[in-house]
C-alpha positions in Angstrom: 0.0 0.0 0.0 0.8 3.6 -0.3 1.1 5.6 2.8 -2.5 6.8 3.3 -4.0 4.0 3.4 -4.9 1.0 2.7 -4.0 -2.4 2.9 -4.6 -2.8 -0.3 14.7 -21.0 8.1 15.1 -22.5 9.1 18.1 -21.6 11.2 21.4 -21.1 9.5 23.6 -24.2 9.2 26.7 -25.2 7.4 27.8 -28.7 8.4 29.0 -30.8 5.5 28.6 -34.3 7.0 26.0 -36.9 6.4 25.5 -38.5 9.8 23.5 -41.7 10.4 23.0 -42.9 13.9 20.3 -44.7 15.8 17.9 -44.3 12.9 18.5 -40.6 12.6 19.6 -39.1 9.3 21.5 -35.8 9.1 21.3 -33.9 5.9 23.3 -30.7 5.4 23.3 -28.2 2.5 26.4 -27.0 0.7 28.8 -25.0 2.9 28.0 -21.3 3.0 24.5 -21.4 1.6 21.5 -20.2 3.4 18.3 -22.4 3.4 16.0 -22.4 0.4 13.1 -20.1 0.0 10.8 -23.1 0.6 12.6 -23.9 3.9 12.5 -20.2 5.0 8.8 -19.9 4.1 8.0 -23.0 6.1 9.1 -21.2 9.2 7.2 -17.9 8.6 3.9 -18.4 10.4 2.1 -15.1 10.0 3.3 -11.5 9.6 2.7 -7.9 10.6 3.5 -4.7 8.7 5.2 -1.8 10.4 3.2 0.5 8.1 3.3 4.3 7.6 6.6 4.5 9.4 10.0 3.9 7.7 8.4 4.4 4.3 7.1 7.8 5.3 8.4 10.7 3.1 10.8 11.8 4.4 11.2 10.5 8.0 10.0 7.9 10.4 7.5 10.3 12.0 6.3 12.1 8.9 2.9 10.3 8.8 2.1 10.6 12.5 3.7 7.4 14.0 6.3 7.7 16.7 9.8 6.1 16.5 9.6 2.3 16.6 10.7 0.7 19.8 12.0 -2.7 20.9 8.9 -2.8 23.2 6.6 -2.5 20.2 8.3 -5.3 18.4 8.2 -7.4 21.6 4.5 -6.9 21.7 4.1 -8.0 18.1 6.1 -11.1 18.9 4.1 -11.8 22.1 0.9 -11.5 20.1 1.9 -14.4 18.0 3.5 -12.9 14.8 6.9 -14.2 13.9 7.4 -12.2 10.7 7.6 -8.4 10.3 7.5 -6.6 7.0 9.2 -3.2 7.2 8.2 -0.9 4.3 11.1 1.4 3.6 11.7 4.7 1.7 15.2 5.4 0.4 15.1 7.9 -2.4 14.6 11.0 -0.3 17.3 9.8 2.1 20.0 10.1 -0.5 22.6 12.7 -1.6 24.1 12.3 -5.1 22.8 8.7 -5.1 24.4 7.8 -1.7 22.0 6.6 1.0 22.3 8.6 4.2 24.4 6.7 6.7 22.1 7.7 9.7 19.0 6.6 7.8 20.3 3.1 6.8 21.6 2.7 10.4 18.1 3.5 11.7 16.6 0.9 9.4 19.2 -1.6 10.8 18.2 -0.7 14.4 14.5 -1.6 13.6 15.6 -4.8 11.8 17.6 -5.7 14.8 14.6 -5.2 17.1 13.0 -8.1 15.1 16.1 -10.2 14.8 16.6 -9.9 18.6 13.2 -11.7 18.9 14.2 -14.5 16.4 11.6 -13.1 14.0 11.8 -13.1 10.2 12.1 -9.6 8.6 11.3 -8.3 5.2 12.7 -4.9 4.0 11.8 -3.4 0.7 11.8 -0.3 -1.5 8.2 0.8 -0.9 6.3 3.5 -2.6 9.2 5.9 -2.0 7.6 8.7 -4.0 6.6 6.4 -6.8 10.0 6.6 -8.7 9.6 2.9 -9.5 6.0 2.0 -8.8 4.6 4.8 -11.1 7.2 4.3 -13.8 6.9 0.8 -15.2 7.2 2.2 -18.7 9.7 1.9 -21.5 10.5 5.6 -21.4 11.5 5.4 -17.7 13.1 2.0 -17.8 16.8 2.9 -18.1 16.6 5.5 -15.4 14.7 3.3 -13.0 17.0 0.4 -13.5 19.9 2.6 -12.7 18.4 3.6 -9.4 17.3 0.1 -8.6 20.9 -1.1 -9.2 22.4 1.6 -7.1 20.1 1.4 -4.1 20.0 -2.4 -3.8 23.8 -2.6 -4.1 24.1 -0.3 -1.1 21.3 -1.9 0.9 22.5 -5.5 0.2 26.1 -4.6 1.1 25.0 -3.1 4.4 23.0 -6.1 5.5 25.0 -8.9 3.8 26.1 -10.6 7.0 22.5 -11.2 8.2 21.3 -14.8 8.1 18.2 -16.1 6.3 15.8 -14.4 8.8 16.3 -11.2 6.7 14.6 -11.1 3.3 14.8 -8.4 0.6 11.8 -7.4 -1.5 12.3 -5.7 -4.8 9.3 -3.2 -4.6 5.8 -2.8 -3.2 2.9 -2.3 -5.6 4.4 -1.6 -9.1 1.6 -0.3 -11.3 1.3 -2.7 -14.2 -1.8 -3.7 -16.1 -0.5 -4.9 -19.5 2.2 -7.0 -21.2 4.5 -4.0 -21.9 4.5 -2.9 -18.3 5.0 -6.5 -17.3 8.2 -6.7 -19.4 9.5 -3.5 -17.9 8.7 -4.7 -14.3 10.6 -8.0 -15.0 13.7 -5.9 -15.9 13.4 -4.1 -12.5 13.2 -7.4 -10.7 16.1 -8.8 -12.7 18.2 -5.7 -11.8 17.3 -6.2 -8.1 18.3 -9.9 -8.1 21.6 -9.2 -9.9 22.5 -6.4 -7.6 21.9 -8.4 -4.5 23.7 -11.5 -5.7 26.7 -9.4 -6.8 27.4 -8.3 -3.2 28.3 -11.9 -2.3 28.4 -13.5 1.2 25.0 -14.5 2.5 23.4 -12.4 -0.3 24.5 -15.1 -2.8 21.8 -17.4 -1.4 19.4 -15.1 0.5 15.7 -15.5 -0.2 14.4 -12.6 -2.4 10.8 -11.5 -2.9 9.5 -10.2 -6.2 6.1 -8.5 -6.7 3.4 -9.4 -9.1 2.0 -6.6 -11.4 0.3 -4.1 -9.0 0.4 -7.0 -6.6 -3.0 -7.9 -8.0 -3.7 -11.6 -7.9 -5.6 -11.6 -11.2 -2.9 -9.5 -13.0 -0.2 -11.7 -11.6 -2.0 -14.8 -12.7 -2.7 -13.5 -16.2 0.4 -11.4 -17.0 3.4 -12.8 -15.0 4.2 -15.9 -17.0 8.0 -15.6 -16.7 10.1 -15.4 -13.6 13.4 -13.5 -13.6 16.5 -15.6 -13.6 18.7 -16.3 -10.6 22.2 -17.7 -10.3 21.0 -20.0 -7.5 17.9 -22.1 -7.6 15.0 -22.1 -5.2 15.6 -18.7 -3.6 12.7 -16.6 -5.0 9.3 -15.9 -3.5 6.3 -14.2 -5.0 4.4 -11.3 -3.4 0.8 -10.3 -3.9 -1.7 -8.3 -1.8 -5.3 -9.0 -0.9 -7.8 -6.3 -0.3 -11.0 -7.5 -1.9 -13.8 -6.4 -1.8 -12.3 -2.9 -1.6 -15.7 -1.6 -0.5 -15.2 -3.6 2.7 -11.4 -3.5 3.0 -10.6 0.2 2.4 -13.3 2.4 0.8 -13.8 5.4 3.1 -16.8 7.0 1.4 -19.4 6.0 -1.1 -18.3 6.3 -4.7 -20.1 6.3 -8.0 -18.9 2.8 -8.7 -19.8 1.3 -5.4 -20.8 1.9 -1.8 -19.0 1.0 1.4 -19.6 -2.4 2.9 -19.7 -2.8 6.7 -20.6 -6.5 6.9 -18.8 -9.4 5.3 -19.2 -13.2 5.3 -21.7 -15.9 5.8 -23.6 -15.3 9.1 -22.4 -11.7 9.4 -24.9 -9.8 7.3 -27.0 -7.2 8.9 -30.8 -7.5 8.8 -31.3 -3.8 9.6 -28.7 -2.2 7.4 -28.9 -4.4 4.4 -27.5 -1.8 2.0 -24.1 -2.2 3.7 -23.9 -6.0 3.3 -21.1 -7.2 1.0 -22.6 -8.2 -2.4 -19.4 -9.8 -3.7 -15.9 -10.8 -2.7 -16.8 -13.1 0.2 -15.6 -16.5 1.1 -15.8 -18.0 -2.4 -13.7 -15.1 -3.8 -11.0 -15.6 -1.2 -10.8 -19.3 -2.2 -10.8 -18.5 -6.0 -8.2 -15.8 -5.8 -5.8 -17.4 -3.4 -6.3 -20.7 -5.3 -4.8 -19.1 -8.4 -1.6 -18.3 -6.5 -1.4 -21.8 -5.1 -1.8 -23.3 -8.6 0.6 -21.0 -10.3 3.3 -20.7 -7.7 3.0 -22.7 -4.5 2.4 -26.0 -6.3 5.5 -25.3 -8.4 7.8 -24.7 -5.4 7.6 -20.9 -5.3 6.5 -19.6 -1.9 3.9 -16.8 -1.9 3.8 -13.9 0.5 0.4 -12.1 1.0 2.3 -8.9 1.8 -0.7 -6.9 2.8 -4.2 -7.8 3.8 -6.8 -6.5 6.3 -10.1 -4.6 6.5 -10.7 -1.1 7.8 -12.4 -0.6 11.1 -15.4 1.7 10.8 -17.0 3.8 13.5 -20.5 4.5 12.1 -22.2 1.2 11.4 -25.7 0.9 13.0 -24.7 -2.5 14.3 -21.1 -1.8 15.4 -20.7 -5.1 17.2 -21.7 -7.0 14.1 -19.3 -5.0 12.0 -16.4 -5.7 14.3 -17.3 -9.4 14.4 -17.5 -9.4 10.6 -14.1 -7.7 10.4 -12.5 -10.3 12.7 -14.1 -13.1 10.7 -12.6 -11.6 7.5 -9.1 -11.5 8.9 -9.5 -15.0 10.3 -10.8 -16.4 7.0 -8.2 -14.8 4.8 -5.4 -15.9 7.2 -6.7 -19.5 7.3 -7.2 -19.8 3.6 -3.7 -18.5 2.9 -2.1 -20.8 5.4 -4.1 -23.8 4.1 -2.7 -23.0 0.7 0.9 -22.8 1.9 1.2 -19.0 1.9 2.4 -16.4 4.4 -0.2 -13.7 5.2 1.2 -10.4 6.5 -1.4 -8.1 8.1 -1.4 -4.4 7.1 -1.1 -2.2 10.2 -0.7 1.6 9.6 -0.6 2.5 13.3 -4.0 4.3 13.1 -7.3 3.2 14.6 -8.6 1.9 11.2 -6.1 -0.9 11.0 -3.8 -0.6 14.0 -3.4 -3.6 16.4 -1.0 -1.9 18.9 -0.5 1.5 20.4 2.7 2.6 18.7 3.8 4.7 21.7 3.0 2.4 24.6 3.2 -1.0 22.8 -0.2 -1.9 24.3 -2.6 -4.1 22.4 -5.5 -2.0 21.0 -7.3 -4.7 19.0 -7.1 -8.1 20.7 -10.1 -9.3 18.7 -8.4 -9.0 15.3 -5.2 -10.5 16.8 -7.1 -13.5 18.1 -8.8 -13.9 14.7 -5.5 -13.9 12.8 -3.9 -16.3 15.2 -6.9 -18.7 15.1 -6.7 -18.5 11.3 -2.9 -19.1 11.3 -3.3 -22.2 13.5 -6.2 -23.7 11.6 -8.2 -23.4 14.8 -12.0 -23.1 14.8 -12.1 -23.2 18.6 -9.3 -20.9 19.4 -8.0 -23.0 22.4 -4.6 -22.3 23.7 -2.3 -23.5 26.4 -0.4 -21.2 28.7 3.0 -22.3 30.0 4.7 -20.5 32.9 8.3 -19.4 32.0 9.7 -20.1 35.5 7.9 -23.3 36.6 7.5 -24.9 33.2 3.9 -25.9 34.2 0.7 -25.2 32.2 -2.3 -23.4 33.6 -4.8 -26.2 34.5 -8.5 -26.2 35.6 -7.9 -29.5 37.5 -11.5 -30.6 36.6 -12.9 -28.3 39.3 -16.3 -27.2 38.2 -17.6 -25.4 41.3 -17.6 -21.6 41.4 -14.7 -20.3 43.4 -12.5 -23.4 43.0 -8.8 -22.7 42.7 -6.9 -22.7 39.4 -3.8 -24.8 39.4 -0.7 -25.8 37.3 0.3 -29.1 35.9 3.0 -30.5 33.5 1.9 -31.0 30.0 -0.8 -33.7 29.7 -2.9 -32.8 26.6 -6.0 -32.7 28.8 -8.8 -30.3 28.1 -8.2 -29.0 31.6 -5.1 -27.3 30.1 -6.9 -25.7 27.2 -8.4 -22.2 27.3 -10.6 -20.2 25.0 -9.4 -16.6 24.7 -12.4 -14.2 24.5 -12.3 -10.5 24.2 -14.3 -7.9 26.0 -13.3 -4.4 25.0 -9.6 -4.1 25.5 -9.5 -6.9 28.0 -9.5 -10.7 27.5 -11.2 -13.5 29.4 -9.9 -17.1 29.7 -12.5 -19.9 29.7 -11.4 -23.4 30.5 -12.4 -26.1 28.0 -13.0 -28.8 30.5 -14.6 -27.0 33.4 -16.5 -24.3 31.5 -15.4 -21.7 34.1 -13.5 -18.5 33.6 -10.2 -17.6 35.2 -11.1 -15.2 38.0 -9.1 -12.9 40.3 -11.8 -13.5 43.0 -11.4 -10.0 44.4 -8.2 -11.0 46.1 -5.8 -8.1 46.3 -3.0 -9.5 48.5 0.3 -10.7 47.0 0.3 -14.5 46.9 -3.5 -14.8 46.8 -4.8 -17.7 44.7 -6.5 -17.3 41.3 -9.8 -19.0 41.0 -12.5 -20.0 38.5 -16.1 -18.9 38.1 -19.0 -19.2 35.7 -19.2 -16.4 33.1 -20.1 -13.0 34.4 -19.4 -9.3 33.6 -17.2 -9.0 36.7 -13.9 -7.2 36.2 -12.4 -10.1 38.1 -12.7 -12.1 34.9 -11.1 -9.5 32.8 -7.3 -9.4 32.1 -5.0 -7.2 30.2 -2.3 -8.9 28.1 1.1 -7.1 28.3 4.2 -8.0 26.4 7.4 -9.0 28.2 10.3 -9.7 25.7 8.5 -12.4 23.7 6.4 -13.5 26.6 3.0 -12.2 27.9 1.8 -11.1 31.3 -1.8 -11.1 32.5 -3.0 -8.3 34.8 -6.4 -8.6 36.5 -8.7 -5.6 35.9 -10.2 -5.8 39.4 -7.3 -6.8 41.6 -4.5 -5.1 39.8 -2.4 -8.2 40.3 -0.6 -10.3 37.8 -1.1 -14.0 37.1 1.9 -15.7 38.9 3.3 -19.2 39.1 4.6 -18.4 42.6 7.7 -20.5 41.9 5.8 -23.7 42.6 6.9 -26.5 40.3 4.9 -29.5 41.6 1.9 -30.9 39.7 -1.4 -29.6 41.2 0.1 -26.5 42.8 -2.2 -23.5 43.0 -1.9 -20.6 40.6 -1.5 -17.2 42.3 -1.5 -13.5 41.8 1.2 -10.9 42.7 1.9 -7.2 42.2 4.0 -6.4 39.2 7.6 -7.7 39.0 10.2 -8.8 36.5 10.0 -12.3 37.8 9.7 -15.1 35.2 6.8 -16.4 37.3 4.7 -13.7 35.8 5.7 -14.5 32.2 3.8 -17.0 30.0 4.0 -18.5 26.5 0.9 -19.3 24.6 0.6 -22.1 22.1 -2.3 -23.3 20.0 -3.5 -26.7 21.1 -2.6 -29.8 19.0 -6.1 -30.4 17.9 -6.2 -26.8 16.6 -3.3 -27.3 14.2 -3.4 -28.3 10.6 -0.8 -29.3 8.1 -0.6 -25.7 7.0 1.1 -24.7 10.2 4.7 -25.6 9.6 6.7 -25.6 12.8 6.2 -26.8 16.3 6.5 -24.0 18.9 8.1 -24.6 22.3 5.7 -25.4 25.1 8.3 -25.6 27.9 11.8 -24.2 28.3 13.8 -25.0 31.4 17.0 -23.4 30.3 18.7 -20.5 31.9 20.0 -19.6 28.5 17.0 -18.6 26.3 19.2 -17.6 23.4 20.4 -21.1 22.9 17.0 -22.8 23.3 15.2 -20.4 21.1 17.3 -21.7 18.2 15.7 -25.1 18.0 12.8 -25.8 15.6 10.9 -28.9 14.5 9.1 -29.2 11.2 6.9 -30.1 9.5 4.2 -30.3 12.2 1.9 -32.2 11.7 3.9 -34.8 9.7 2.9 -38.1 8.0 6.6 -39.2 7.7 9.6 -37.8 9.4 10.0 -34.8 11.7 13.1 -32.6 11.0 14.9 -31.0 13.9 17.2 -28.1 13.3 19.6 -26.4 15.8 21.9 -23.5 15.2 25.4 -22.6 16.6 26.5 -26.3 16.3 25.1 -27.1 19.7 25.4 -30.8 20.6 22.2 -32.7 21.2 22.6 -35.1 24.1 19.2 -36.8 24.1 16.0 -36.8 22.2 13.0 -38.3 24.0 9.6 -39.0 22.4 6.7 -39.2 24.9 3.1 -39.9 24.2 0.3 -37.8 25.6 -0.1 -40.2 28.5 3.5 -39.5 29.5 4.9 -42.9 28.4 8.3 -42.8 26.7 8.1 -44.4 23.3 11.6 -43.6 21.9 14.9 -42.3 23.2 17.8 -41.4 20.9 21.3 -40.7 22.2 23.4 -39.4 19.3 27.0 -38.9 20.3 27.6 -35.5 18.7 24.8 -34.7 16.3 24.6 -31.1 15.0 22.2 -29.1 12.9 19.5 -31.1 11.2 18.0 -34.5 12.2 15.2 -36.5 10.7 13.4 -38.8 13.0 10.0 -40.3 13.9 9.3 -42.4 10.8 8.2 -45.4 12.9 5.8 -43.4 15.2 2.1 -44.3 15.0 -0.5 -41.5 14.3 -0.9 -39.7 17.6 0.1 -36.6 19.5 3.6 -36.6 21.1 5.9 -34.5 23.2 9.4 -34.2 21.8 12.0 -33.3 24.5 15.4 -32.2 23.2 18.3 -32.0 25.7 21.5 -30.1 24.9 24.7 -29.4 26.8 23.0 -26.8 29.1 19.4 -26.7 28.2 16.2 -28.6 27.4 13.3 -27.7 25.2 10.0 -29.5 24.6 7.6 -29.5 21.6 4.1 -30.9 21.0 3.9 -32.6 17.6 1.3 -34.5 15.7 2.0 -37.7 13.7 -0.7 -38.1 11.1 
C-alpha cells in the first residue's frame, strides 16, 4: 500500500557431513549457503506490517507514527506474529545517489529489534515517492533500473552478514496492467536480483521476494508468465496483496462505482442495514483468488507472501458489534485460507485506529479481537483453544477438573488434557480465559493480596474475569482488571500447585508463553513451537525448531550454533516414553519419527546446558 492507506529458516547451518546414527539421518546443504526459499517460508507463520513508518516521506514520524521501539516489536512477537514486513523509503534519504548513513543505520536498528526476537524480517523499497511504482514504462526503464541497481547494491552490502531471517523485497505495488508494463517490471526485478547477488556473502543465497504486477492476484496470474533468472535455484518468493472487496477493506466514502460495505461473510450480514452488506468478494472469492496463486506458484515450489491484507475498522455502522465481528471473521478467514494453501499472510497495520493492532507509543494491544482472529486462522483453529506455560515453573495453567464456582486454578505438567486448554475471549480491550473442561473462567476472586490464589467462576461481567495482556520480551503477562495483580506461578513446580497473583515484578513467574492446542493445528502450520523451556539460556534454546508439524513421515529437527544434542525423548500424551535417541555428537538437522504411530507426542530435546519440549502430531 501507499502511505494513506490502505492495505490494499530454518536456522542457518553449514555442516558438511552426512550422519546416520540410531535411525536418525543428518542432511546438510552445501557450505555457506542459506536455506532455500521453501525452507524459510515453512518457518514464517504469520506476519505484521510496520506500516506508515519507515516508508514515510521523508522521515519515520512524517505520517504521525512515533519512533519504533523494541517494546513495540516485543508486543508484536508476544501477540503471535513471527514475521515483520518493514516498508522502507530510500530515495529521499540520498545525496548524489548515496543513501544517508544515519538513515540506513536507523533501518538496521529496527531490523535488529525483530532479529533480537528471532523473527523473520522483510525490507523493501516501498512506494518511495513512486519513482519505480509509477514508472513501469519503456521511457523510464533505463533511469529506474539505474536507481534500482544503485540502491539495492548499497542496501545489500550493508545487510550482507545477516542470516536467512532477513529477506529483501524488490518493490511494493508496481503499477502494471498490460504485457508491456510486465516486461519492464521484470527488468526491474532482474536488476534487483543481480545487484543483491553481486554483493556476495550471504546475499549469494538469500531468499528474495518479487512483486506481481500491481500485486494484483488476477494481474499476476494473467500477466506474469515468466520469472526473472537467478544464479542459484529455489531462492525466490512471489508477493501479492489481498484487499477484496475494496468496499469492505478500504473504501472510506461511497463512490459512483460502489458503496461502502460494513458487513462481510456468511452469518455476518445485517438484517437492519442491508445496503451495507457485501454483495461480492466473500468466502468463495477468497478461495478463488488465493487458489490461483497456489496453482501457479506454491504448487510449483515458489512460496507466496500475501504482503498486505486486512479490513478497515469503521466507527459508524448501525450495528457496530456485528461490523467488528465481521471484520474479525474476514481477517481469520483470509489468514486461514492463505495458510491452508501454503502462503504467508502479513497483516497491514498503519498504526492508526482503522487498521492498528498496537499503540505505537506504549506497545499496548489495541485490537485483541483481530489478533485473536488472525492467530486462530494461522493455526487452523476453529475453537481458538490455547495452552499457557509458565516461564519459571514450566507448568501449564490447569483447571484441574474443578467445576464449582470459586474453585482454585492450578498448574500441571503437559498432559494434553482439556483442563489445560483455554478459549481466549475479548471484552473491549480486555481478555477472558475460559477453561475447555470446566467451562469456568479464570477469576481474580477480588483477592488483592500478593500471593493470593487465582480462582475459576462461571461467566459474568465482573472485572475479576477481565485481564490485560502485556508484552514482556517475547512472553506475555496477564493483569487482572479488578485486583490489579498479575497472574503468577509463585515458583511452585509441583503438579497440582495453585496458581497465584502478585503485584508487578520482572519475575519469570509472571511470564507466559501461549501455544495453539494440538487439535487446533493443521498441516498448513509448519513448525512446532516450544511449550516448555527449562533453560537459563534462552538464546540457545530459542534456536531449535521442529518441522513439519503435523507430519505423516519424518520430523526434522534443526539447531543453530553447532550445539550438541545429548538426548531426544519421544513421549506420548499419557506420559509414556516411546523412543529415546542418544546421538554422540549430532549437529544441525536431524530426521526422525518415521516409525511413530499416528498420535500426539511431546518431543523433549536436551543439549549441553538446556532442554526444550515441543508438541507434535504424527498423522
